[in-house]
ChimeraX commands (.cxc) that place a marker at each C-alpha (Angstrom):
marker #1 position 6.24,-4.22,-5.51 radius 0.5
marker #1 position 4.34,-6.03,-8.14 radius 0.5
marker #1 position 0.61,-6.75,-7.14 radius 0.5
marker #1 position -2.62,-7.48,-8.71 radius 0.5
marker #1 position -5.87,-6.37,-7.33 radius 0.5
marker #1 position -7.65,-9.54,-9.04 radius 0.5
marker #1 position -6.87,-12.24,-11.41 radius 0.5
marker #1 position -9.14,-11.01,-14.12 radius 0.5
marker #1 position -12.16,-12.19,-12.66 radius 0.5
marker #1 position -14.32,-11.01,-9.82 radius 0.5
marker #1 position -12.37,-9.38,-6.87 radius 0.5
marker #1 position -12.54,-11.52,-3.69 radius 0.5
marker #1 position -13.93,-10.24,-0.46 radius 0.5
marker #1 position -10.98,-9.89,2.32 radius 0.5
marker #1 position -11.43,-11.77,5.59 radius 0.5
marker #1 position -12.11,-10.11,8.81 radius 0.5
marker #1 position -8.45,-10.45,10.25 radius 0.5
marker #1 position -7.22,-8.44,6.87 radius 0.5
marker #1 position -9.99,-5.97,7.09 radius 0.5
marker #1 position -8.78,-4.87,10.59 radius 0.5
marker #1 position -5.56,-4.13,9.30 radius 0.5
marker #1 position -6.85,-1.34,7.21 radius 0.5
marker #1 position -6.37,2.41,8.03 radius 0.5
marker #1 position -9.36,3.70,9.51 radius 0.5
marker #1 position -9.37,7.42,8.29 radius 0.5
marker #1 position -12.28,8.03,6.12 radius 0.5
marker #1 position -14.39,9.92,8.40 radius 0.5
marker #1 position -16.34,12.08,6.15 radius 0.5
marker #1 position -17.32,9.96,3.32 radius 0.5
marker #1 position -18.12,6.33,2.52 radius 0.5
marker #1 position -15.94,3.35,1.60 radius 0.5
marker #1 position -16.22,0.23,-0.74 radius 0.5
marker #1 position -15.94,-3.12,0.87 radius 0.5
marker #1 position -12.46,-4.46,1.32 radius 0.5
marker #1 position -10.99,-6.82,-1.15 radius 0.5
marker #1 position -7.83,-9.21,-1.37 radius 0.5
marker #1 position -4.83,-7.72,-2.95 radius 0.5
marker #1 position -2.53,-10.54,-4.35 radius 0.5
marker #1 position 1.13,-9.65,-4.28 radius 0.5
marker #1 position 4.35,-11.08,-5.70 radius 0.5
marker #1 position 6.03,-13.23,-3.08 radius 0.5
marker #1 position 8.98,-10.41,-2.94 radius 0.5
marker #1 position 9.27,-6.85,-3.15 radius 0.5
marker #1 position 12.35,-5.74,-5.24 radius 0.5
marker #1 position 14.34,-2.77,-3.38 radius 0.5
marker #1 position 16.92,-0.74,-4.92 radius 0.5
marker #1 position 16.25,-1.80,-8.59 radius 0.5
marker #1 position 16.26,-5.51,-7.55 radius 0.5
marker #1 position 19.67,-5.51,-5.52 radius 0.5
marker #1 position 17.62,-6.28,-2.39 radius 0.5
marker #1 position 14.18,-8.03,-1.70 radius 0.5
marker #1 position 12.02,-8.46,1.33 radius 0.5
marker #1 position 9.05,-10.90,1.45 radius 0.5
marker #1 position 5.37,-9.80,0.85 radius 0.5
marker #1 position 2.30,-11.56,2.15 radius 0.5
marker #1 position -0.49,-9.95,0.14 radius 0.5
marker #1 position -3.00,-7.48,1.58 radius 0.5
marker #1 position -6.22,-5.63,1.23 radius 0.5
marker #1 position -7.62,-2.64,-0.67 radius 0.5
marker #1 position -10.74,-0.22,-0.87 radius 0.5
marker #1 position -11.79,2.87,-2.49 radius 0.5
marker #1 position -12.76,5.66,-0.17 radius 0.5
marker #1 position -15.49,8.16,-1.55 radius 0.5
marker #1 position -15.18,11.62,-0.37 radius 0.5
marker #1 position -16.84,14.92,-1.27 radius 0.5
marker #1 position -17.15,16.53,-4.90 radius 0.5
marker #1 position -16.71,13.09,-6.45 radius 0.5
marker #1 position -13.13,12.55,-5.21 radius 0.5
marker #1 position -12.03,9.05,-4.69 radius 0.5
marker #1 position -8.92,7.41,-3.18 radius 0.5
marker #1 position -7.77,3.79,-3.28 radius 0.5
marker #1 position -6.20,2.87,-0.08 radius 0.5
marker #1 position -4.18,-0.56,0.37 radius 0.5
marker #1 position -1.89,-2.33,2.46 radius 0.5
marker #1 position 0.83,-5.07,2.20 radius 0.5
marker #1 position 1.91,-7.27,4.93 radius 0.5
marker #1 position 5.78,-7.37,4.51 radius 0.5
marker #1 position 8.57,-9.26,6.43 radius 0.5
marker #1 position 10.56,-5.99,6.54 radius 0.5
marker #1 position 14.38,-5.57,6.13 radius 0.5
marker #1 position 17.13,-6.31,8.80 radius 0.5
marker #1 position 17.14,-3.35,11.02 radius 0.5
marker #1 position 21.06,-3.82,11.37 radius 0.5
marker #1 position 23.56,-4.93,8.94 radius 0.5
marker #1 position 21.35,-3.30,6.23 radius 0.5
marker #1 position 23.03,-3.29,2.67 radius 0.5
marker #1 position 21.99,0.40,1.96 radius 0.5
marker #1 position 22.92,2.76,4.63 radius 0.5
marker #1 position 20.70,3.45,7.56 radius 0.5
marker #1 position 17.62,2.75,5.55 radius 0.5
marker #1 position 15.29,-0.27,6.65 radius 0.5
marker #1 position 11.68,-1.38,6.49 radius 0.5
marker #1 position 9.86,-2.43,9.48 radius 0.5
marker #1 position 7.94,-5.62,9.67 radius 0.5
marker #1 position 4.34,-5.40,9.43 radius 0.5
marker #1 position 2.17,-3.52,7.19 radius 0.5
marker #1 position 3.09,-0.92,4.57 radius 0.5
marker #1 position 0.24,1.53,3.84 radius 0.5
marker #1 position -0.61,3.07,0.52 radius 0.5
marker #1 position -3.02,5.96,-0.69 radius 0.5
marker #1 position -3.39,7.18,-4.26 radius 0.5
marker #1 position -6.23,9.07,-5.87 radius 0.5
marker #1 position -8.18,7.28,-8.47 radius 0.5
marker #1 position -10.72,8.37,-11.02 radius 0.5
marker #1 position -14.14,7.13,-12.38 radius 0.5
marker #1 position -14.29,5.32,-8.78 radius 0.5
marker #1 position -12.15,2.52,-10.14 radius 0.5
marker #1 position -8.79,0.92,-9.30 radius 0.5
marker #1 position -7.99,0.56,-13.12 radius 0.5
marker #1 position -7.78,4.53,-13.41 radius 0.5
marker #1 position -4.91,5.35,-10.61 radius 0.5
marker #1 position -3.25,8.72,-10.61 radius 0.5
marker #1 position 0.17,8.71,-11.93 radius 0.5
marker #1 position 1.53,11.25,-9.48 radius 0.5
marker #1 position 3.66,10.16,-6.46 radius 0.5
marker #1 position 1.72,9.15,-3.43 radius 0.5
marker #1 position 2.71,8.40,0.25 radius 0.5
marker #1 position 3.74,5.16,1.58 radius 0.5
marker #1 position 3.17,5.12,5.52 radius 0.5
marker #1 position 3.41,2.72,8.43 radius 0.5
marker #1 position 1.28,2.95,11.74 radius 0.5
marker #1 position 3.09,3.51,15.11 radius 0.5
marker #1 position 2.00,4.50,18.56 radius 0.5
marker #1 position 3.20,8.11,19.19 radius 0.5
marker #1 position 3.02,11.11,21.32 radius 0.5
marker #1 position 3.45,13.90,18.77 radius 0.5
marker #1 position -0.15,15.04,18.97 radius 0.5
marker #1 position -0.22,15.13,22.83 radius 0.5
marker #1 position -2.07,12.01,22.87 radius 0.5
marker #1 position -1.02,8.32,23.09 radius 0.5
marker #1 position -2.58,6.98,19.82 radius 0.5
marker #1 position -1.60,5.26,16.79 radius 0.5
marker #1 position -0.46,7.59,14.05 radius 0.5
marker #1 position 0.65,7.34,10.27 radius 0.5
marker #1 position 4.34,7.97,9.55 radius 0.5
marker #1 position 5.63,8.48,5.86 radius 0.5
marker #1 position 8.33,6.27,5.03 radius 0.5
marker #1 position 8.41,6.91,1.37 radius 0.5
marker #1 position 6.62,7.50,-1.99 radius 0.5
marker #1 position 5.43,5.37,-4.94 radius 0.5
marker #1 position 4.07,5.87,-8.24 radius 0.5
marker #1 position 1.51,3.39,-9.84 radius 0.5
marker #1 position 1.83,2.31,-13.47 radius 0.5
marker #1 position 0.46,-0.31,-15.61 radius 0.5
marker #1 position 2.66,-3.66,-14.98 radius 0.5
marker #1 position 3.67,-3.56,-18.91 radius 0.5
marker #1 position 5.12,0.01,-18.58 radius 0.5
marker #1 position 6.99,-0.98,-15.27 radius 0.5
marker #1 position 8.69,-4.05,-17.11 radius 0.5
marker #1 position 9.61,-1.92,-20.20 radius 0.5
marker #1 position 11.21,0.95,-17.84 radius 0.5
marker #1 position 12.72,-1.47,-15.19 radius 0.5
marker #1 position 13.70,-4.47,-17.69 radius 0.5
marker #1 position 12.54,-6.82,-15.10 radius 0.5
marker link #1:1,2 radius 0.2
marker link #1:2,3 radius 0.2
marker link #1:3,4 radius 0.2
marker link #1:4,5 radius 0.2
marker link #1:5,6 radius 0.2
marker link #1:6,7 radius 0.2
marker link #1:7,8 radius 0.2
marker link #1:8,9 radius 0.2
marker link #1:9,10 radius 0.2
marker link #1:10,11 radius 0.2
marker link #1:11,12 radius 0.2
marker link #1:12,13 radius 0.2
marker link #1:13,14 radius 0.2
marker link #1:14,15 radius 0.2
marker link #1:15,16 radius 0.2
marker link #1:16,17 radius 0.2
marker link #1:17,18 radius 0.2
marker link #1:18,19 radius 0.2
marker link #1:19,20 radius 0.2
marker link #1:20,21 radius 0.2
marker link #1:21,22 radius 0.2
marker link #1:22,23 radius 0.2
marker link #1:23,24 radius 0.2
marker link #1:24,25 radius 0.2
marker link #1:25,26 radius 0.2
marker link #1:26,27 radius 0.2
marker link #1:27,28 radius 0.2
marker link #1:28,29 radius 0.2
marker link #1:29,30 radius 0.2
marker link #1:30,31 radius 0.2
marker link #1:31,32 radius 0.2
marker link #1:32,33 radius 0.2
marker link #1:33,34 radius 0.2
marker link #1:34,35 radius 0.2
marker link #1:35,36 radius 0.2
marker link #1:36,37 radius 0.2
marker link #1:37,38 radius 0.2
marker link #1:38,39 radius 0.2
marker link #1:39,40 radius 0.2
marker link #1:40,41 radius 0.2
marker link #1:41,42 radius 0.2
marker link #1:42,43 radius 0.2
marker link #1:43,44 radius 0.2
marker link #1:44,45 radius 0.2
marker link #1:45,46 radius 0.2
marker link #1:46,47 radius 0.2
marker link #1:47,48 radius 0.2
marker link #1:48,49 radius 0.2
marker link #1:49,50 radius 0.2
marker link #1:50,51 radius 0.2
marker link #1:51,52 radius 0.2
marker link #1:52,53 radius 0.2
marker link #1:53,54 radius 0.2
marker link #1:54,55 radius 0.2
marker link #1:55,56 radius 0.2
marker link #1:56,57 radius 0.2
marker link #1:57,58 radius 0.2
marker link #1:58,59 radius 0.2
marker link #1:59,60 radius 0.2
marker link #1:60,61 radius 0.2
marker link #1:61,62 radius 0.2
marker link #1:62,63 radius 0.2
marker link #1:63,64 radius 0.2
marker link #1:64,65 radius 0.2
marker link #1:65,66 radius 0.2
marker link #1:66,67 radius 0.2
marker link #1:67,68 radius 0.2
marker link #1:68,69 radius 0.2
marker link #1:69,70 radius 0.2
marker link #1:70,71 radius 0.2
marker link #1:71,72 radius 0.2
marker link #1:72,73 radius 0.2
marker link #1:73,74 radius 0.2
marker link #1:74,75 radius 0.2
marker link #1:75,76 radius 0.2
marker link #1:76,77 radius 0.2
marker link #1:77,78 radius 0.2
marker link #1:78,79 radius 0.2
marker link #1:79,80 radius 0.2
marker link #1:80,81 radius 0.2
marker link #1:81,82 radius 0.2
marker link #1:82,83 radius 0.2
marker link #1:83,84 radius 0.2
marker link #1:84,85 radius 0.2
marker link #1:85,86 radius 0.2
marker link #1:86,87 radius 0.2
marker link #1:87,88 radius 0.2
marker link #1:88,89 radius 0.2
marker link #1:89,90 radius 0.2
marker link #1:90,91 radius 0.2
marker link #1:91,92 radius 0.2
marker link #1:92,93 radius 0.2
marker link #1:93,94 radius 0.2
marker link #1:94,95 radius 0.2
marker link #1:95,96 radius 0.2
marker link #1:96,97 radius 0.2
marker link #1:97,98 radius 0.2
marker link #1:98,99 radius 0.2
marker link #1:99,100 radius 0.2
marker link #1:100,101 radius 0.2
marker link #1:101,102 radius 0.2
marker link #1:102,103 radius 0.2
marker link #1:103,104 radius 0.2
marker link #1:104,105 radius 0.2
marker link #1:105,106 radius 0.2
marker link #1:106,107 radius 0.2
marker link #1:107,108 radius 0.2
marker link #1:108,109 radius 0.2
marker link #1:109,110 radius 0.2
marker link #1:110,111 radius 0.2
marker link #1:111,112 radius 0.2
marker link #1:112,113 radius 0.2
marker link #1:113,114 radius 0.2
marker link #1:114,115 radius 0.2
marker link #1:115,116 radius 0.2
marker link #1:116,117 radius 0.2
marker link #1:117,118 radius 0.2
marker link #1:118,119 radius 0.2
marker link #1:119,120 radius 0.2
marker link #1:120,121 radius 0.2
marker link #1:121,122 radius 0.2
marker link #1:122,123 radius 0.2
marker link #1:123,124 radius 0.2
marker link #1:124,125 radius 0.2
marker link #1:125,126 radius 0.2
marker link #1:126,127 radius 0.2
marker link #1:127,128 radius 0.2
marker link #1:128,129 radius 0.2
marker link #1:129,130 radius 0.2
marker link #1:130,131 radius 0.2
marker link #1:131,132 radius 0.2
marker link #1:132,133 radius 0.2
marker link #1:133,134 radius 0.2
marker link #1:134,135 radius 0.2
marker link #1:135,136 radius 0.2
marker link #1:136,137 radius 0.2
marker link #1:137,138 radius 0.2
marker link #1:138,139 radius 0.2
marker link #1:139,140 radius 0.2
marker link #1:140,141 radius 0.2
marker link #1:141,142 radius 0.2
marker link #1:142,143 radius 0.2
marker link #1:143,144 radius 0.2
marker link #1:144,145 radius 0.2
marker link #1:145,146 radius 0.2
marker link #1:146,147 radius 0.2
marker link #1:147,148 radius 0.2
marker link #1:148,149 radius 0.2
marker link #1:149,150 radius 0.2
marker link #1:150,151 radius 0.2
marker link #1:151,152 radius 0.2
marker link #1:152,153 radius 0.2
marker link #1:153,154 radius 0.2
view
């Protein structure tokens, strides 16, 4: 999924509805304000063979102990068809996809290059309590858009 955190100018603050979709899991630290995340209109799946609509999202930086920082963001997606999928039994649910990745120097311009989780939020009973839980659906790796274009040829 190609996305921009800002257009090169100042980042825009996210609206209340968008802020409510952020995962609330930074209990031991502080968080930056929530900013708008502009995405491309479509996510390319399977190297461009499939696609799904994206409607943007939001991001923030969570600051933890010992100078650790994590960028958390979400994208609102239309998902893929649950039946008739073109790639086995894999499908992406409609709603938000959540991403978390370490960042350095408290800046989104310095994201880690390691694989990081992609999750969805669902109601579950796995802990013995009925509550909203994160379920991992995949991994991603952040890279500068120039490197992604060179690697992918897109």
